[in-house]
N, C-alpha and C positions, 0 to 999 in steps of 0.2 A: 872918723873914729875907727880904730883897729880893734880887732878881737884877739885877745891874748889866748894862745893855746897852751894847754898844760904840757910840760915837758914829758917826754917818754919815760924819763927816769923817776918821775914823781911817784910818791908812795900811793898805794891803793886807797880807795875811800874807806873811812872808818866804818865799822859795823853799825847798824842802826841801834838806837838806844831805846830803853823801855819808855822813856819820856815821850819820844816820838810816836811810839805805838799806842801809848795811852791816850795821847792827844787825838790820834786818828780814830780811837774807839775800838781798837782790836784787842786791847788788854785793859784790865782793871788796874787800880792803884797798887795792887800787890803783884802785878806782873802776870796775872792769870787771865784766862778767857772770861769775858764778861758773862754773868748770869749762868755759869756752868752748873752751879748747884741747883738753881731754879729749874734748869732743863732736866736734871736728874729726877727732881721731885715729880714733875708732870709726866715725864716718860715712865718713871717707875710706877706711878699711880695707874697709868693705862695698862702697864704690864701686869699689875696685880689683878685688874679686872679681867684681862685676857686669860690669866691663870684660873680665875674663878669660873669663867665660861668653860674652859677646857676640863676642869675638874668635875663639872656637873655630870659628865658621862661616866667617869671612873667612880666617883663617890656614890652616886645614886644609881649605878647600873643595875643592882639587884631589883630595884623597884621599876626602873625603866623596862627591864627584861620582863618583869611580871605584867606590866601594862601592855607591852607590845608583843609578848610571847616569843622571847628571844633566848638563844642558847649562849653559853659562855663565850663561844667563838665570835659572837657578834661584837663583844667588847674589843677583841683583837682587830676586827675589821674596822670599827669606828676609829680606834687609835691609829691604825695604819693609814686609813684614808686621810685623816687629819694631817699626817706627816707627808704623805705622798703629794698632796696638794701643794705643800711648801716647796717641793722640788721645782715646780714651775713658778709659783707665786713669789718666792724669795728673790730670785734673779729679776723677775719682772718689776717688783717694787724698787729694787736697786736702780734699774734702768730708768724708771719713772722719776726717782729721786734725783738722779743726775740731770735729768731734763727739766723738771719742774721745781726742783728744790726739796730738801729734806723736810722742811716744816710742813708744807702742804701735804706731802705723801704720808708723813707720820700722823697728821691729824685725820686723814681719811682712813688709813689702814688700821691704826691702833685705836681710833676713836669712833668715827661715824660708821665704821664697819659693824658696829654693835647691832645695827638693825637686823643683821642676819641671825644673831643669837635670839632676838625676839621672834623671828620667823621660825627658828628651830623649835622653840617652845610650843609652836602650833602643830607640830608634826603629828600625823594620824597613823603612820605605820613606819616600819624600819627604813624603807626606801626613801621616804621624805626626810626622815631624821638624818640618814646617811648623807644625802645630797646637801642639805642645809648646814649640817655640821662641817662638812668639807669646805663649803664656801666660807663659813665663819672662820675656820682655821686658816684660810688664806690670809686674813688680816694679821694674825699673830706672826706669820712668817716675816713680815716687814720688820718687826722689832728685833727678831733674831739676827737679821743682816745689818740693819742700819744703826741700831743703838750702840753696839760695840764700836762702830766707826766713829760715832759721835764722841764716845769716851776717849778714843785714841786722839781725836782732834782737839779735845778739851783739857787733857791731863798729860803731864810728862811721864816718861817710862817708869821712874822711881815710885810713882804714886798709883799706877794703873791697877796693880793687884788689889790694893785696898779699896779703890773706887769700885772696881768690878764686884768685889766681895760685898760691899755695902749695898750696891744696887740690886744685884741678883739675890743676895741673901735676904734683904729687906722685903723685896717683892714676893719671893717664895715663902718667906715666913708668914707674911700677912695672908697670902693665898691659902696657906695650910691652916692657919688659925681659923679661917672661914670654913674649913672643911667640916668641923663638928656642927657648925650652924647649918651648913648645907645638908649634912646628914639628918638633921632634925626634920628636913622637908620630906623625908621618907615616911614620917608619921602624918603627913598632910595629904589629903586626896589631890592628885595631880600636882603635888608640890614641886616635882622636877620641872614642870612647865613654868611655874612662877619664878623659879631660880633663873631660868634662861631669860625671862622677861626683865627681871631686875638687873642682872648683869649687863644685858644689852643696853638698857636705858642709861646706866652709869657710864658705860663706854662712850656713848654718844656725848655725854657731858664732858668727858675728858678730851674729846675731839675739839670742843670749844676752848677748853683750857689750854691746849697746845697752841691753837691759833693765837690766843691772847698773850701767853707768857713765854713761849719757847723762842729763843734767839739762837740761830745757827752759828756755830763757832767757825765755820769755814774749814777748808782742807789744810791740814798740817799745823793747826794752831797749838798742838801739844808737843811739837818737836822743838828741842832746844836750839837747833840750828836755824829754825824758820820762824819761831814765835814772835820775834821782834819786828818782822816785816808786816806790811799791810796784808789784808786778806786777798786783795787783788794781785799783789806780787806773789804771794804763796801759790795761789791757784794758777797763775800764769806759768809758774815753774813746775807745776804738778799736773799738767793737762793729761787726761786719760785718753788712751788710744787702744784700738783693738790689739795692736802688737803688745802693749803692756798687759792687757788682760790675759792674752795667751801666755805671757811670760810667767804667770802664776804657776803653771805646771812645770816650770823649769827650776823652781825653788825646792831643793831636796827635802829640807826639814818640813816645809809645808805639806809635802806629799806624805811624809811619815805621820804628821798630825792628822791628815785625812784618813789614813789607814787606821790609826788609833780610834778616831771617831766612829769609823765603821764597826769597830769591835766594842763600842760602848753600849752594852746591854743593860746598864744600871737603871735606866728609866722604867724597866719592867717592874721593878719593886713598887714604885709609886702607882703604876698603872693597875697592877693586879693585887696590890697589898690588901685592900679592903675585901675584894672578892675571895682571896685566899682565906682570910679569917672567917668569912661567912660559909664558904663551901667546904673547906677542909677542917676547920676547927670549931664550927658550930655557933659562932657569934651572930647576933642579929645585926642588921645593916647599920642602924644608928650607933650602936656600941662599937662596932668594928671601925666606923668612920672616925672615931676619936683618935686612932693611931696617927692620923694625918697631922694633928696639931703638934705633938712632940716631934714628928718627922720634920715638920716645917721649922720648929724652933732649933732642932739639931742642925738642919740645913743652914739656918741663919748663923748659928755659932760657927759652923764649919766655914762659911764664906768669910766671916770676919777673921777667924784664925788663919784660914787659907790665904786670904789677901795679905795679911800682915807677914806671915811666914814666907810667902812668895816674894814680896818686896825685900824682906831681910836676906833671903837666900840669893836673890838677884844682886843685892849690894855686895854680899860676900863673894859670890862667884857668878858674874854676869853670863858666862858661857855655859855653865853646867847646873847652877843652883835650881832654877825652875824646872829643868828637865828631870832632875832626880826627884823633885817633889811630885811631879805629875805621875811618874812611874810608881812611887810608893803609894800614892793615893788610890790607884787602881787596885793594888793588892789589899790594902786595908778595907776597901769597900767590899771586896769579895768575902773576906773573913766576917765582917759585920753582917752581911746579908745571909751568910750561912746560918748563923745563930738565930737570926730573926725569922727565918722562913722554914727551917727544917725540924723544929721541935714543937710539940704540943705542951704548953706550960700550964694549962688548966684555967687560968684567969687572964684578964686583959692587962694587968699591971706589967708583967714581964714584957709583953709586946710593946707597950708604951715606951718602956725604957730602951728596948732593943731597936725599935724604929727610930727613936731619937738618935741613937748611935749611927744607924744607917744613914740618916739624914745628914749628920755631921760629916761622915766620910764622903758622901756625895757632894756636900758643900765645899769641900776642899778644891774641887775642880775649876769652877769659873774663874777664880782669882789667879789661877796659874795658866790655864790653857788659852784664854783670851789674850793675856799679855804676851804669851809665846808667839801667837800668830802676829800680833802687832809688831813684835821685835824683828820680824823677818820680811814683812810685807810693806811696801811703800804706802804712804797715807792715802793716796787717791785710789788705791786698789783694795783697801780694807773692806769696804762694803761688799765688793764682789767676792773677796776671799771668805768673808763670813757667810755670805749667801751660799757659797759652795760648801763651806765647812758645816754649817748648821742646816740650812734649808734643803740642800741637796744630799750630801753624804750622810749626815746624821739622820735625816728623814728617811732615806732609803734603808739605812741600817735598821732604824727603829721599826719601820714598816715590816721588814723581814722578820725581826725578832718578835713583834707583837702578833703578826699573823701566825707564825710558827707556834708561839706560846699558846695562843688562843685555841688553835685546832688540836695541838697536842694535849692541852688541858682536858679536853673532852674525852681523850683516850687514856691518858696515864695519870692525870691529876696535876694540879698546879704545883704541889710541893716538889715533885720530881722535875717538872719543867724549870722551876726557878733554880733548882740545884745546878742543873747543867747549863742552862742558858744565861744565868746571871753569875753564879759563883765561878763556874768553870771558865766561861768566856772572859770574864774580867781578869782572871789570873793570866790567861793567854795575852790579854791586852798589856798587862804589866810587863811581861817578857818582851813583847813586840817593841815597846818604847825604848828598849836598849839601842835600837837603831837610830835614835834621835840625837845622841850625844855629839857625834862628830859633825854632821851637817849643820846643826843649829849654830855652832860657833862660827862656822864659815859664813853662813847666810846672815847672821846678825852683824858681823863686821862688814860685810858687803853693803848692807843697808846704811850703816853709819857713814861709810865712804860716799855713798850715793847722796845722802842728805848734806854732807859737807860740800859736795860738788854743786848742789843746788844753791846753797848759800852763796858760794863764790860766784855762781852764774848771776844771781840777783844783784850782787854788789857790782859786778862788772857792767851789768845792764844799766844800773843807776848811774854809773860813771859815764856811760855812753848816751844815756837818755833814751834807751830803747827797751823793748820787752825782753825778759830773760829767755834764753834758749831752753828747749825742753830736751 
């Protein structure tokens, strides 16, 4: 028997079909990643609880300060330590996820890690609270780095803005709606301790839910060029190496986005908003905490609107649409924050309205900045990219802003601090983003070419019966 060889002039193999990928289990019947919506529900739920844990310190800080004898600067220290821990924890979780799988690490970091919140509720002095709060915050860093990667591996570019908007908006809104309830704990003796206990226990429950319901999409499942291949083929063509990780710092538009993140001081409003109304404008803690509910609803609306507009502008102008939107969002936030923090309106109603607007302006960001990173960073590097973007750069920047704000507040007052460190810095950020227009176009097109090359490599490997080259 002789074996016939394919002539050299034969046409290349046909691209894989959706039917083949569905049969293998890598796509559902609509051509999407299986159970991707279920993944978002369980991950989003754990992020809501993480947000509730984190908001305990900011929402109830006046009563925590009274219980432990703390100054306003202690809030800045708590918030800063929570972020500084992420500088190490974020990359560490990414490394562990690459080695042991995202499912296990997400269950541990965003779920079972809740035991540290329970421990924080038992703190007897500021040192204990600071240490346990920092350990607790290490778990939150995992979601900042890994969840955006999961979104990129689950949804195609044209949908990512809206998906990010729904996830981050929904989680932030639910967390903010819980803020008034958390605020009521100020009227209960040791109520802040009970809050840590409850949120920690719920987080442990979500660890179980992740183990039961989460199905990992695999690397590259959201890319049009790669989605119809099996997970094994995609990951063989997308192996991560140290050389690739180092290549992140050679992507010009990514470096500009890192610079912009360092200049993002907008989180100071949520951190010090309640304290501002208590210390500067004379509201009691429970009433002041009510501003977080409209802030969260505004943020929710902002993420929906931002995700929709982000995808629409990307369709209209893939090279410039999202860049322009990100730049405008920074300027709008600075204006909204100015009116929300710099005037005494006499009653709580104006603050409820203005903090809703501030939340809306802040909510425009996730649906545009995450897809911008995804558009220029290869799939296998996105977790590392987001670990650096959020856990390292944003955390360092936020730590500097909160520490500076906390200590300056004791000297000049929160009103003046928020004027310069929020309104002023965010306007500088908007101007800085002008540097993003040219490199983003080049980097985006370069990634498209790279993904096309990977598709061709997989097809050639199938024809040869070998593994695709990297």
